[in-house]
N, C-alpha and C positions, 0 to 999 in steps of 0.2 A: 176396692180391696182386691188383691190378687186372688185368682181362683184356687191356687194351690194351698192357700193358708187354711181354708176351712177343713179339708181332710186332715191336715197336720194337727190342727187344734182338736178336732174330734178324736184323734188317736191319742193325744197326750193328756187332755183335760181329765179323763176319768182316773188317771194315775197320779195326779198332783198330790192328792191327800195322802196316799201311801208313801210317796216320795218324802213328803214333809215329815210324816210320822217316823219313817226310817232314819231320817237325818238328825232328828233331835236326840240329845243324849238321854239314854235310858239305862245307863249302866249303874252298877252298885257303886256307891261312893265309899271312899275309905273312911274308917272311923277316925275321929279326931286324934291326931297324934299326941303322944304323951309329952308333957313338958320336960325340959332337961332337968328340972329340979327333982322330979320323981325318980330319976335314975333309969327309967326305961327309955330306950332310944326309939326312933321311928321304926315301925314295923315289928316291934317286939311283941312276943307272946303268941299263943296258939290262935288267938282271934285274927291276927294279921294274915296268917297263912290260909285261913278259911275265907277271908275276904278276897285274897289274891286268887284262890282257886275258883271262887264264884265269879270274879271278874274275867278270868280266863274262859270259863264256860260261856259267859255272856258274850264275850268277844268271838268265840267260835260260832255261837248261834247267830250272831249278827253277820259274820262273814258268810255263812251259808245262806242266810236270808238275802244278803246283798247279792250273792251270786244268782239266786233265783230271780230277784228283781231285775238284775242286769240282763238275764236271759229273756225275761218277759219284755223288757224295753227294746231289746235287739229285735225280737219278733215284731213288735209294733213298728219299729223303725223300718224294718224290711217291708212290711205291708204298706207303710206310708210312702216309701220310695217307689214301690211298684205302682201305687196309685198315681204318684206324681209323674212317673214315666209314661203311664197310660194317658194322663191328661196332656202331657207335652206332645205326645204323638198325635192326639186328636187336634190340639191347637195348631200343630204344624200342618196337618192336612187341611184344616180350615183356612189357614193363611195361604197355602198354595192355591186353593180354590179362589180365594179373594184376589190374589195376584193375577190369576188367569182371567177372571171376570173383569178386572180392571184393565188388563191389556186388551181384551176383546172390546170393551167399551171405548177405549182410546182409538182402536182401529176403526170402529164404526163412526166415531166422531170425526176422525180425520177423513174418512171416505165421504161422509156427508158434507164436510167443509169443502172438500175438493169438488163435489158435485155442485154445491151452491156457488162456488167461485167460478166454475166452468159455465154455469147457467148465467151468471152475471156478466161474464166477459163475452159470451157468444150472443148476447142479446142485441 
């Protein structure tokens, strides 16, 4: 598993429940509409305006809660990106050391091959 996945999962997993809770519909449902035979059209009566006002209030509350959740997720994303950048820098330094060590090992191997070849030919 890639080493950058763990910090990302640790940052996101605690918030999955709140994301799911925020995403499911929790708004007030409209009252069943009147039938055309009763003479009252859809949305007729004072009860309809109360339901609409309640829905508007719930939408405003959901929008403000959504803004707070987005702000929190942005902060989490920012810390995750910073952690990933730090891990990438560390991995780059380790890779650079490994390349230098490999080049040094190759140079020693070539030198020892040359010495062995010279000892074989001069014998």
